[in-house]
C-alpha positions, 0 to 999 in steps of 0.5 A: 754617960752613955754618949761618953761610953759610945765615943770610947767604944767608937774610938776603940780606946779599950777592949774587954779581956779576962782579968789576969790573976796577977793584974793591978786593976785600976778603977774608973770615976765619973766626972760631971760638969755643966756647960753654961751659955754666956748668961750662965744658964745650963745648956748641957750636962757633960759626963766624962769617964776618967781612970784613977791613975793616982792609984798606980805606982810608978815603976810598977804600973807605968814608967813615964807619963806625958800629957800634952797641954797648953801652957798659959805662956804659950797661949799668951804668946799666940794671942799677942802674935795673932793680935799683932798680925790681925789674925782672927782667933776662934775657939771651939769646943771639942766634944770628945778627943783623946790627946794621948797616943797609944801607950806601951804599958798594959793597963787593966781597968775595971768596968763601971758598975752600971755599965758591966757587960752582961756577957763578960761580967768578970772582964776588965 
């Protein structure tokens, strides 16, 4: 969990500010999963911090969203073309990556209970 927070801080994903009185503060949630090897043995535990975006209301907290994800059809076309041209295809595991660019809306996100900044406990 600390490693995930360090990555977020290093990439300057957010900054702490005093919580405005009229702000709609969105919660956070930890998602845990295990990284497995080919035999199914746990080789690493992963923790990801996500924003509870489902708590927001369209038109109030945001106007539109866009999440760039690969469609299954695109992957099939890519693999078919690579096989036809005898290309080597490699898979990599990205440790930490943020697919979305900067957003125009201001989103206020709570601090997690265990990781509250001691200097700014009432900030978001």
